BANU-874291 format. One record per residue (C-alpha): residue in one letter; x, y, z. Coordinates in steps of 0.02 Angstrom, whole numbers, plus 50000, padded with zeros to 5 digits. Example, Ala and Ser with C-alpha at 12.3 -4.5 7.8 and 13.67 -1.06 7.14 Angstrom:
% residues 2
@type: A; x: 50615; y: 49775; z: 50390
@type: S; x: 50684; y: 49947; z: 50357
//
This chain:
% residues 504
@type: M; x: 50000; y: 50000; z: 50000
@type: C; x: 50068; y: 50170; z: 49954
@type: G; x: 50009; y: 50348; z: 49931
@type: E; x: 50059; y: 50528; z: 49964
@type: T; x: 50101; y: 50585; z: 50140
@type: G; x: 49940; y: 50612; z: 50237
@type: C; x: 49830; y: 50511; z: 50118
@type: G; x: 49770; y: 50395; z: 50259
@type: K; x: 49886; y: 50243; z: 50252
@type: T; x: 49924; y: 50237; z: 50438
@type: T; x: 49742; y: 50273; z: 50483
@type: L; x: 49682; y: 50130; z: 50373
@type: L; x: 49810; y: 50008; z: 50443
@type: R; x: 49765; y: 50053; z: 50623
@type: M; x: 49581; y: 50026; z: 50582
@type: L; x: 49626; y: 49844; z: 50545
@type: K; x: 49701; y: 49820; z: 50718
@type: R; x: 49563; y: 49848; z: 50846
@type: E; x: 49680; y: 49891; z: 50989
@type: L; x: 49762; y: 50031; z: 50886
@type: R; x: 49604; y: 50101; z: 50806
@type: P; x: 49600; y: 50293; z: 50811
@type: V; x: 49460; y: 50383; z: 50901
@type: G; x: 49330; y: 50461; z: 50785
@type: N; x: 49170; y: 50432; z: 50687
@type: I; x: 49177; y: 50261; z: 50603
@type: Q; x: 49061; y: 50202; z: 50466
@type: G; x: 49057; y: 50028; z: 50391
@type: K; x: 49126; y: 49864; z: 50455
@type: I; x: 49292; y: 49773; z: 50450
@type: Y; x: 49287; y: 49583; z: 50442
@type: Y; x: 49421; y: 49457; z: 50486
@type: K; x: 49381; y: 49279; z: 50426
@type: G; x: 49199; y: 49328; z: 50410
@type: I; x: 49187; y: 49399; z: 50586
@type: C; x: 49173; y: 49586; z: 50621
@type: T; x: 49332; y: 49640; z: 50710
@type: D; x: 49224; y: 49722; z: 50845
@type: D; x: 49158; y: 49549; z: 50889
@type: L; x: 49326; y: 49458; z: 50897
@type: N; x: 49378; y: 49391; z: 51065
@type: E; x: 49530; y: 49475; z: 51144
@type: H; x: 49646; y: 49325; z: 51116
@type: T; x: 49609; y: 49315; z: 50929
@type: S; x: 49622; y: 49502; z: 50904
@type: A; x: 49787; y: 49514; z: 50997
@type: C; x: 49871; y: 49360; z: 50923
@type: E; x: 49807; y: 49332; z: 50748
@type: I; x: 49820; y: 49511; z: 50686
@type: G; x: 50001; y: 49568; z: 50711
@type: F; x: 50059; y: 49748; z: 50691
@type: V; x: 50235; y: 49821; z: 50671
@type: L; x: 50248; y: 50010; z: 50692
@type: Q; x: 50356; y: 50130; z: 50593
@type: D; x: 50462; y: 50188; z: 50740
@type: P; x: 50553; y: 50040; z: 50820
@type: D; x: 50572; y: 50124; z: 50990
@type: S; x: 50386; y: 50158; z: 51007
@type: Q; x: 50345; y: 49971; z: 51010
@type: I; x: 50481; y: 49902; z: 51123
@type: I; x: 50426; y: 49875; z: 51303
@type: T; x: 50567; y: 49788; z: 51398
@type: D; x: 50755; y: 49808; z: 51425
@type: K; x: 50826; y: 49646; z: 51352
@type: V; x: 50803; y: 49558; z: 51185
@type: F; x: 50744; y: 49392; z: 51261
@type: H; x: 50626; y: 49487; z: 51378
@type: E; x: 50548; y: 49574; z: 51227
@type: L; x: 50523; y: 49409; z: 51135
@type: A; x: 50438; y: 49336; z: 51288
@type: F; x: 50331; y: 49488; z: 51334
@type: G; x: 50182; y: 49453; z: 51220
@type: L; x: 50182; y: 49267; z: 51261
@type: E; x: 50188; y: 49302; z: 51448
@type: S; x: 50041; y: 49422; z: 51428
@type: L; x: 49941; y: 49276; z: 51357
@type: G; x: 49974; y: 49175; z: 51514
@type: L; x: 50068; y: 49034; z: 51427
@type: E; x: 50169; y: 48909; z: 51527
@type: N; x: 50353; y: 48946; z: 51551
@type: S; x: 50409; y: 48792; z: 51454
@type: V; x: 50301; y: 48844; z: 51305
@type: I; x: 50369; y: 49021; z: 51309
@type: K; x: 50550; y: 48959; z: 51310
@type: R; x: 50517; y: 48845; z: 51162
@type: K; x: 50430; y: 48980; z: 51060
@type: I; x: 50561; y: 49116; z: 51089
@type: A; x: 50704; y: 48994; z: 51053
@type: E; x: 50621; y: 48942; z: 50889
@type: T; x: 50587; y: 49124; z: 50843
@type: A; x: 50765; y: 49180; z: 50882
@type: C; x: 50835; y: 49040; z: 50773
@type: Y; x: 50715; y: 49079; z: 50630
@type: F; x: 50762; y: 49263; z: 50630
@type: G; x: 50947; y: 49234; z: 50657
@type: I; x: 50958; y: 49341; z: 50813
@type: E; x: 51041; y: 49216; z: 50930
@type: N; x: 51196; y: 49328; z: 50936
@type: I; x: 51097; y: 49471; z: 51015
@type: F; x: 50979; y: 49363; z: 51119
@type: Y; x: 51047; y: 49422; z: 51289
@type: K; x: 51091; y: 49600; z: 51238
@type: S; x: 51013; y: 49758; z: 51309
@type: I; x: 50894; y: 49849; z: 51194
@type: S; x: 51002; y: 50006; z: 51211
@type: E; x: 51145; y: 49914; z: 51123
@type: L; x: 51044; y: 49877; z: 50966
@type: S; x: 51047; y: 49974; z: 50803
@type: G; x: 50886; y: 50035; z: 50722
@type: G; x: 50884; y: 49887; z: 50603
@type: Q; x: 50907; y: 49762; z: 50744
@type: K; x: 50766; y: 49844; z: 50845
@type: Q; x: 50647; y: 49833; z: 50697
@type: L; x: 50693; y: 49651; z: 50667
@type: L; x: 50662; y: 49618; z: 50852
@type: N; x: 50490; y: 49701; z: 50841
@type: L; x: 50448; y: 49588; z: 50694
@type: A; x: 50511; y: 49433; z: 50784
@type: S; x: 50411; y: 49477; z: 50942
@type: V; x: 50251; y: 49491; z: 50841
@type: V; x: 50283; y: 49332; z: 50741
@type: A; x: 50316; y: 49235; z: 50903
@type: M; x: 50129; y: 49255; z: 50940
@type: N; x: 50084; y: 49160; z: 50779
@type: P; x: 49985; y: 49293; z: 50684
@type: E; x: 49883; y: 49248; z: 50531
@type: I; x: 49899; y: 49426; z: 50462
@type: L; x: 50050; y: 49538; z: 50482
@type: I; x: 50024; y: 49726; z: 50461
@type: L; x: 50175; y: 49841; z: 50444
@type: D; x: 50174; y: 50031; z: 50438
@type: E; x: 50329; y: 50092; z: 50342
@type: P; x: 50442; y: 49972; z: 50438
@type: T; x: 50598; y: 50012; z: 50335
@type: A; x: 50590; y: 50203; z: 50351
@type: Q; x: 50738; y: 50206; z: 50472
@type: L; x: 50841; y: 50067; z: 50394
@type: D; x: 50994; y: 50083; z: 50283
@type: P; x: 50983; y: 50003; z: 50109
@type: I; x: 51066; y: 49840; z: 50160
@type: A; x: 50966; y: 49821; z: 50322
@type: R; x: 50807; y: 49861; z: 50225
@type: E; x: 50842; y: 49724; z: 50099
@type: M; x: 50875; y: 49598; z: 50238
@type: F; x: 50715; y: 49648; z: 50328
@type: L; x: 50610; y: 49630; z: 50171
@type: N; x: 50690; y: 49462; z: 50132
@type: T; x: 50630; y: 49405; z: 50303
@type: L; x: 50452; y: 49459; z: 50258
@type: R; x: 50465; y: 49364; z: 50094
@type: K; x: 50519; y: 49210; z: 50190
@type: L; x: 50373; y: 49226; z: 50312
@type: N; x: 50253; y: 49237; z: 50166
@type: S; x: 50325; y: 49089; z: 50070
@type: D; x: 50370; y: 48976; z: 50218
@type: L; x: 50223; y: 49008; z: 50334
@type: S; x: 50090; y: 49066; z: 50209
@type: M; x: 50073; y: 49224; z: 50312
@type: T; x: 49967; y: 49364; z: 50239
@type: I; x: 50064; y: 49527; z: 50243
@type: I; x: 49998; y: 49704; z: 50223
@type: I; x: 50136; y: 49835; z: 50213
@type: A; x: 50127; y: 50023; z: 50190
@type: E; x: 50284; y: 50092; z: 50108
@type: H; x: 50345; y: 50247; z: 50017
@type: C; x: 50502; y: 50161; z: 49953
@type: L; x: 50442; y: 50027; z: 49831
@type: E; x: 50614; y: 49987; z: 49760
@type: D; x: 50630; y: 49820; z: 49850
@type: V; x: 50447; y: 49796; z: 49898
@type: L; x: 50362; y: 49797; z: 49729
@type: P; x: 50446; y: 49642; z: 49654
@type: M; x: 50389; y: 49536; z: 49803
@type: C; x: 50207; y: 49592; z: 49817
@type: D; x: 50056; y: 49505; z: 49741
@type: R; x: 49944; y: 49659; z: 49743
@type: L; x: 49974; y: 49845; z: 49748
@type: I; x: 49854; y: 49972; z: 49822
@type: F; x: 49867; y: 50160; z: 49796
@type: L; x: 49776; y: 50274; z: 49916
@type: D; x: 49728; y: 50448; z: 49857
@type: K; x: 49649; y: 50563; z: 49987
@type: G; x: 49576; y: 50416; z: 50082
@type: K; x: 49508; y: 50324; z: 49930
@type: L; x: 49572; y: 50176; z: 49830
@type: S; x: 49647; y: 50234; z: 49666
@type: Y; x: 49729; y: 50072; z: 49609
@type: N; x: 49703; y: 49896; z: 49673
@type: E; x: 49779; y: 49760; z: 49564
@type: S; x: 49941; y: 49673; z: 49518
@type: P; x: 50099; y: 49781; z: 49507
@type: E; x: 50129; y: 49727; z: 49327
@type: N; x: 49957; y: 49790; z: 49271
@type: I; x: 49975; y: 49955; z: 49363
@type: C; x: 50151; y: 49990; z: 49300
@type: S; x: 50101; y: 49961; z: 49119
@type: R; x: 49968; y: 50098; z: 49131
@type: I; x: 50055; y: 50231; z: 49235
@type: K; x: 50106; y: 50387; z: 49139
@type: G; x: 50242; y: 50513; z: 49175
@type: G; x: 50219; y: 50667; z: 49282
@type: T; x: 50111; y: 50584; z: 49416
@type: Y; x: 50142; y: 50535; z: 49596
@type: F; x: 50116; y: 50354; z: 49547
@type: L; x: 50266; y: 50354; z: 49430
@type: E; x: 50372; y: 50446; z: 49559
@type: A; x: 50331; y: 50309; z: 49685
@type: M; x: 50384; y: 50169; z: 49568
@type: P; x: 50553; y: 50081; z: 49574
@type: D; x: 50689; y: 50156; z: 49463
@type: A; x: 50673; y: 50004; z: 49348
@type: V; x: 50496; y: 50062; z: 49305
@type: K; x: 50541; y: 50247; z: 49290
@type: I; x: 50685; y: 50212; z: 49172
@type: T; x: 50600; y: 50088; z: 49056
@type: S; x: 50421; y: 50159; z: 49052
@type: P; x: 50458; y: 50287; z: 48912
@type: F; x: 50517; y: 50146; z: 48801
@type: L; x: 50375; y: 50021; z: 48824
@type: K; x: 50261; y: 49981; z: 48679
@type: G; x: 50073; y: 49957; z: 48696
@type: D; x: 50026; y: 49846; z: 48844
@type: E; x: 50203; y: 49784; z: 48867
@type: K; x: 50243; y: 49740; z: 49048
@type: S; x: 50370; y: 49849; z: 49137
@type: P; x: 50524; y: 49770; z: 49218
@type: L; x: 50513; y: 49779; z: 49408
@type: T; x: 50690; y: 49731; z: 49461
@type: A; x: 50864; y: 49797; z: 49424
@type: K; x: 50911; y: 49637; z: 49332
@type: A; x: 50753; y: 49639; z: 49224
@type: A; x: 50781; y: 49824; z: 49183
@type: S; x: 50963; y: 49793; z: 49136
@type: D; x: 50911; y: 49648; z: 49022
@type: F; x: 50777; y: 49758; z: 48941
@type: I; x: 50904; y: 49895; z: 48905
@type: D; x: 51034; y: 49773; z: 48841
@type: K; x: 50912; y: 49695; z: 48717
@type: R; x: 50811; y: 49846; z: 48661
@type: L; x: 50907; y: 50009; z: 48686
@type: T; x: 51072; y: 50096; z: 48653
@type: V; x: 51163; y: 50192; z: 48789
@type: D; x: 51261; y: 50352; z: 48760
@type: P; x: 51381; y: 50382; z: 48905
@type: I; x: 51344; y: 50543; z: 49000
@type: S; x: 51469; y: 50681; z: 49032
@type: V; x: 51485; y: 50735; z: 49213
@type: E; x: 51525; y: 50918; z: 49235
@type: A; x: 51652; y: 50953; z: 49371
@type: K; x: 51575; y: 51061; z: 49508
@type: E; x: 51666; y: 51215; z: 49567
@type: K; x: 51741; y: 51173; z: 49735
@type: C; x: 51727; y: 51298; z: 49877
@type: K; x: 51887; y: 51326; z: 49974
@type: N; x: 51816; y: 51412; z: 50128
@type: T; x: 51796; y: 51291; z: 50272
@type: I; x: 51660; y: 51342; z: 50396
@type: L; x: 51651; y: 51184; z: 50503
@type: E; x: 51793; y: 51063; z: 50533
@type: L; x: 51815; y: 50908; z: 50639
@type: R; x: 51997; y: 50860; z: 50669
@type: D; x: 52037; y: 50687; z: 50740
@type: V; x: 51877; y: 50686; z: 50843
@type: S; x: 51838; y: 50537; z: 50955
@type: F; x: 51686; y: 50508; z: 51064
@type: K; x: 51617; y: 50371; z: 51176
@type: Y; x: 51463; y: 50365; z: 51285
@type: D; x: 51548; y: 50308; z: 51446
@type: K; x: 51723; y: 50271; z: 51506
@type: D; x: 51705; y: 50083; z: 51494
@type: S; x: 51634; y: 50078; z: 51317
@type: T; x: 51727; y: 50078; z: 51152
@type: D; x: 51737; y: 50236; z: 51047
@type: T; x: 51585; y: 50268; z: 50938
@type: L; x: 51686; y: 50396; z: 50838
@type: R; x: 51872; y: 50363; z: 50811
@type: N; x: 51990; y: 50502; z: 50754
@type: L; x: 51858; y: 50565; z: 50634
@type: S; x: 51909; y: 50709; z: 50521
@type: L; x: 51791; y: 50800; z: 50402
@type: R; x: 51766; y: 50973; z: 50330
@type: L; x: 51608; y: 51066; z: 50280
@type: F; x: 51634; y: 51203; z: 50153
@type: E; x: 51538; y: 51364; z: 50127
@type: S; x: 51373; y: 51343; z: 50031
@type: E; x: 51394; y: 51154; z: 50022
@type: I; x: 51273; y: 51010; z: 50047
@type: L; x: 51371; y: 50866; z: 50123
@type: F; x: 51286; y: 50697; z: 50144
@type: V; x: 51353; y: 50576; z: 50274
@type: L; x: 51294; y: 50399; z: 50236
@type: G; x: 51319; y: 50236; z: 50326
@type: G; x: 51234; y: 50083; z: 50398
@type: N; x: 51125; y: 50072; z: 50553
@type: G; x: 51236; y: 50087; z: 50707
@type: A; x: 51382; y: 50166; z: 50612
@type: G; x: 51376; y: 50321; z: 50722
@type: K; x: 51295; y: 50447; z: 50604
@type: T; x: 51177; y: 50525; z: 50733
@type: T; x: 51318; y: 50528; z: 50861
@type: F; x: 51428; y: 50617; z: 50735
@type: L; x: 51294; y: 50747; z: 50704
@type: N; x: 51269; y: 50780; z: 50891
@type: V; x: 51457; y: 50798; z: 50917
@type: A; x: 51471; y: 50917; z: 50768
@type: A; x: 51329; y: 51021; z: 50841
@type: G; x: 51409; y: 51032; z: 51012
@type: I; x: 51268; y: 50933; z: 51095
@type: Y; x: 51392; y: 50795; z: 51141
@type: K; x: 51568; y: 50836; z: 51202
@type: N; x: 51707; y: 50756; z: 51100
@type: R; x: 51837; y: 50656; z: 51197
@type: T; x: 51985; y: 50700; z: 51085
@type: G; x: 52018; y: 50813; z: 50937
@type: Q; x: 51954; y: 50985; z: 50889
@type: I; x: 51794; y: 51056; z: 50816
@type: R; x: 51814; y: 51225; z: 50733
@type: L; x: 51669; y: 51336; z: 50680
@type: F; x: 51702; y: 51485; z: 50567
@type: G; x: 51887; y: 51465; z: 50608
@type: K; x: 51861; y: 51468; z: 50798
@type: R; x: 51857; y: 51326; z: 50922
@type: S; x: 51677; y: 51277; z: 50960
@type: S; x: 51716; y: 51298; z: 51145
@type: A; x: 51738; y: 51485; z: 51113
@type: F; x: 51550; y: 51502; z: 51088
@type: K; x: 51486; y: 51532; z: 51265
@type: D; x: 51308; y: 51532; z: 51336
@type: R; x: 51237; y: 51432; z: 51190
@type: T; x: 51280; y: 51570; z: 51066
@type: I; x: 51332; y: 51430; z: 50948
@type: Y; x: 51145; y: 51404; z: 50916
@type: R; x: 51102; y: 51587; z: 50883
@type: N; x: 51101; y: 51608; z: 50695
@type: N; x: 51249; y: 51489; z: 50682
@type: I; x: 51198; y: 51306; z: 50693
@type: A; x: 51025; y: 51226; z: 50692
@type: V; x: 50986; y: 51041; z: 50707
@type: L; x: 50839; y: 50941; z: 50640
@type: P; x: 50845; y: 50783; z: 50749
@type: Q; x: 50797; y: 50608; z: 50695
@type: D; x: 50650; y: 50606; z: 50815
@type: V; x: 50566; y: 50768; z: 50759
@type: R; x: 50434; y: 50754; z: 50896
@type: T; x: 50563; y: 50834; z: 51011
@type: V; x: 50557; y: 50993; z: 50905
@type: F; x: 50376; y: 51030; z: 50954
@type: V; x: 50328; y: 51103; z: 51123
@type: K; x: 50151; y: 51169; z: 51094
@type: D; x: 49981; y: 51088; z: 51071
@type: S; x: 49961; y: 51144; z: 50891
@type: V; x: 50073; y: 51170; z: 50740
@type: E; x: 50013; y: 51350; z: 50729
@type: D; x: 50067; y: 51389; z: 50908
@type: D; x: 50236; y: 51309; z: 50877
@type: F; x: 50261; y: 51412; z: 50719
@type: R; x: 50205; y: 51571; z: 50806
@type: E; x: 50330; y: 51547; z: 50947
@type: T; x: 50479; y: 51543; z: 50828
@type: G; x: 50411; y: 51650; z: 50687
@type: A; x: 50415; y: 51504; z: 50565
@type: N; x: 50341; y: 51540; z: 50394
@type: A; x: 50299; y: 51392; z: 50282
@type: E; x: 50254; y: 51502; z: 50133
@type: E; x: 50433; y: 51567; z: 50128
@type: Y; x: 50484; y: 51394; z: 50064
@type: G; x: 50334; y: 51365; z: 49950
@type: F; x: 50238; y: 51247; z: 50065
@type: D; x: 50052; y: 51256; z: 50101
@type: V; x: 50027; y: 51179; z: 50273
@type: S; x: 49874; y: 51282; z: 50318
@type: H; x: 49771; y: 51123; z: 50338
@type: L; x: 49893; y: 51062; z: 50472
@type: L; x: 49904; y: 51219; z: 50580
@type: S; x: 49762; y: 51175; z: 50698
@type: K; x: 49823; y: 50997; z: 50726
@type: H; x: 49928; y: 50933; z: 50870
@type: P; x: 50103; y: 50893; z: 50802
@type: Y; x: 50088; y: 50713; z: 50865
@type: D; x: 49929; y: 50688; z: 50762
@type: L; x: 50019; y: 50721; z: 50598
@type: S; x: 50080; y: 50583; z: 50483
@type: G; x: 50266; y: 50546; z: 50484
@type: G; x: 50299; y: 50648; z: 50327
@type: E; x: 50191; y: 50794; z: 50382
@type: R; x: 50278; y: 50802; z: 50551
@type: Q; x: 50448; y: 50796; z: 50467
@type: L; x: 50402; y: 50941; z: 50354
@type: C; x: 50332; y: 51051; z: 50494
@type: A; x: 50486; y: 51017; z: 50601
@type: L; x: 50600; y: 51070; z: 50459
@type: I; x: 50500; y: 51232; z: 50435
@type: K; x: 50514; y: 51270; z: 50621
@type: V; x: 50702; y: 51237; z: 50627
@type: L; x: 50731; y: 51351; z: 50477
@type: A; x: 50649; y: 51494; z: 50572
@type: G; x: 50812; y: 51517; z: 50667
@type: K; x: 50900; y: 51575; z: 50506
@type: P; x: 51053; y: 51466; z: 50535
@type: K; x: 51214; y: 51477; z: 50434
@type: I; x: 51242; y: 51291; z: 50458
@type: L; x: 51100; y: 51166; z: 50456
@type: L; x: 51124; y: 50989; z: 50521
@type: L; x: 50987; y: 50866; z: 50470
@type: D; x: 50964; y: 50689; z: 50534
@type: E; x: 50860; y: 50585; z: 50411
@type: P; x: 50755; y: 50731; z: 50343
@type: T; x: 50659; y: 50621; z: 50220
@type: K; x: 50605; y: 50491; z: 50348
@type: G; x: 50419; y: 50459; z: 50317
@type: A; x: 50416; y: 50572; z: 50163
@type: D; x: 50333; y: 50517; z: 50001
@type: P; x: 50431; y: 50535; z: 49836
@type: L; x: 50353; y: 50704; z: 49791
@type: L; x: 50385; y: 50776; z: 49964
@type: K; x: 50563; y: 50709; z: 49953
@type: R; x: 50590; y: 50808; z: 49793
@type: R; x: 50516; y: 50964; z: 49874
@type: I; x: 50634; y: 50945; z: 50022
@type: A; x: 50780; y: 50927; z: 49899
@type: D; x: 50723; y: 51089; z: 49815
@type: I; x: 50719; y: 51175; z: 49986
@type: L; x: 50897; y: 51120; z: 50022
@type: L; x: 50956; y: 51185; z: 49854
@type: K; x: 50868; y: 51353; z: 49886
@type: L; x: 50950; y: 51364; z: 50057
@type: K; x: 51117; y: 51328; z: 49977
@type: A; x: 51086; y: 51473; z: 49857
@type: K; x: 51062; y: 51581; z: 50013
@type: E; x: 51237; y: 51528; z: 50070
@type: I; x: 51177; y: 51406; z: 50202
@type: S; x: 51289; y: 51254; z: 50221
@type: M; x: 51217; y: 51085; z: 50268
@type: I; x: 51268; y: 50916; z: 50334
@type: V; x: 51133; y: 50786; z: 50299
@type: V; x: 51140; y: 50617; z: 50384
@type: S; x: 51036; y: 50495; z: 50283
@type: H; x: 51010; y: 50316; z: 50227
@type: D; x: 50929; y: 50378; z: 50067
@type: T; x: 51055; y: 50360; z: 49925
@type: D; x: 50927; y: 50420; z: 49795
@type: F; x: 50897; y: 50579; z: 49896
@type: A; x: 51084; y: 50609; z: 49909
@type: A; x: 51100; y: 50590; z: 49720
@type: M; x: 50968; y: 50726; z: 49698
@type: C; x: 51052; y: 50866; z: 49793
@type: A; x: 51221; y: 50822; z: 49869
@type: D; x: 51380; y: 50915; z: 49824
@type: R; x: 51484; y: 50785; z: 49915
@type: C; x: 51451; y: 50617; z: 49997
@type: A; x: 51549; y: 50534; z: 50137
@type: L; x: 51536; y: 50356; z: 50204
@type: L; x: 51546; y: 50331; z: 50393
@type: F; x: 51601; y: 50158; z: 50446
@type: G; x: 51674; y: 50098; z: 50611
@type: G; x: 51670; y: 50274; z: 50683
@type: E; x: 51773; y: 50356; z: 50546
@type: I; x: 51753; y: 50426; z: 50371
@type: V; x: 51818; y: 50292; z: 50253
@type: S; x: 51777; y: 50373; z: 50085
@type: Q; x: 51709; y: 50535; z: 50014
@type: G; x: 51684; y: 50619; z: 49847
@type: E; x: 51567; y: 50702; z: 49725
@type: P; x: 51406; y: 50598; z: 49706
@type: H; x: 51448; y: 50524; z: 49535
@type: E; x: 51623; y: 50477; z: 49591
@type: F; x: 51561; y: 50414; z: 49760
@type: F; x: 51417; y: 50304; z: 49701
@type: S; x: 51506; y: 50237; z: 49546
@type: Q; x: 51641; y: 50164; z: 49659
@type: N; x: 51515; y: 50074; z: 49771
@type: R; x: 51431; y: 49912; z: 49719
@type: C; x: 51303; y: 49892; z: 49859
@type: Y; x: 51292; y: 50063; z: 49942
@type: T; x: 51236; y: 50155; z: 49787
@type: T; x: 51076; y: 50212; z: 49701
@type: A; x: 50952; y: 50092; z: 49622
@type: T; x: 50981; y: 50176; z: 49453
@type: N; x: 51169; y: 50148; z: 49465
@type: K; x: 51140; y: 49962; z: 49497
@type: I; x: 51038; y: 49955; z: 49336
@type: M; x: 51154; y: 50061; z: 49228
@type: R; x: 51329; y: 50026; z: 49294
@type: Q; x: 51365; y: 49891; z: 49163
@type: F; x: 51330; y: 50021; z: 49029
@type: D; x: 51396; y: 50180; z: 49113
@type: S; x: 51445; y: 50180; z: 49298
@type: N; x: 51428; y: 50370; z: 49307
@type: I; x: 51238; y: 50364; z: 49289
@type: I; x: 51158; y: 50381; z: 49462
@type: T; x: 50982; y: 50455; z: 49435
@type: P; x: 50832; y: 50401; z: 49329
@type: E; x: 50837; y: 50567; z: 49236
@type: E; x: 51018; y: 50537; z: 49184
@type: A; x: 50975; y: 50359; z: 49132
@type: I; x: 50827; y: 50410; z: 49024
@type: S; x: 50926; y: 50549; z: 48939
@type: S; x: 51064; y: 50424; z: 48893
@type: L; x: 50945; y: 50295; z: 48817
@type: D; x: 50875; y: 50278; z: 48642
@type: R; x: 50783; y: 50139; z: 48550
@type: R; x: 50899; y: 50026; z: 48455
@type: K; x: 50877; y: 50047; z: 48270
@type: P; x: 50825; y: 49891; z: 48171
//
């Protein structure tokens, strides 16, 4: 299931799970195996309809992995011997024996989401409902998570309903695709049928995998569109010619405005360093993307760069001065602003309008119409809507340096492009940005430079075409399709412009 931010995906999914149903006026009935969900007994409703939330932390209850696996089973009053057998079987099936006794605080975002899934599956659901479960996962962790869902569907015949904005890896595995448009069903059929009828310039095409975007202009009649990278590469190889693109060298700025020199950081004296002798520069009017896997230390890096966490070793220099020279929080007055990963912490009022009024935020300044959201409580917004309003509020501080942690989390493809346009406009106003993200496609849209964080240090960096062409796994979906023809191609627009029908 997909659709634009705020179209009703989360509301619809929560309607299917009685315990999570939102308060409001409800018309019509929802049936599970011929029984109205209002009439289901508590055991059936709790066990047979499983639900995995978008935010991993909002679903975890206990402090240890094995406690979390056992929590739902204990709530059902099962015997201890049965609980032990079920959690052992579940841990083996999901391959999480190596973290079985770990504290939840030690887990990465991907591990937490896998644990949430395992905890729900341990209760033997017939239907599994997931609300954008991969929004906080890096590309490799996302692929592993979705492979687990595929296995549950094929091995256990489990029915799976999943709401997602990123269809790159989801579409090839689904039997049916549903598009929601303002609370109504717009499409409801097989992916192949939908993809063959979708035309350019619509949200539906923007939401499609890059394989569909690239090949759709070259399909004939009712020809089926390739859904995977391999199928798209085969289609291009057999039908089309590829003219290599020329990549224009960008003018490099020489003025450094933020610099980290040999910076190390750890959370307590007995732990290992999360950041190790990390060195990185941010130049004037530059958009720098820092990419890396779950648990690599990206959020920690951002908090250290912002002065929220104190570095153990090394120096951080801002506008040529040591960051420690900025006293009484002056570092945050028209200098640095941070959009955190959990944007709920940005809001302090009971309505978006009151939050905006407090800081003087103006959505129209950036071309956004959020008038329909102003009266709402920030926590009642969808993930993408909340992300957008938080960004607008943060920008009200007129910072010279903007640090963003996963700014496209929960954003649909159109909103993602609008956020990219905002960043480019801010760059034109001489605002420099560091963006921490899992989203390689978003980085390809607007980055001046990309850096890969691994093991607490920057292991590679470069201009996007150079950076992604050198990576085989941590690259864009388009590059995976086109690299055998031209490794410099990283966006669907570049791919389409390079292609032409092969002459008979």
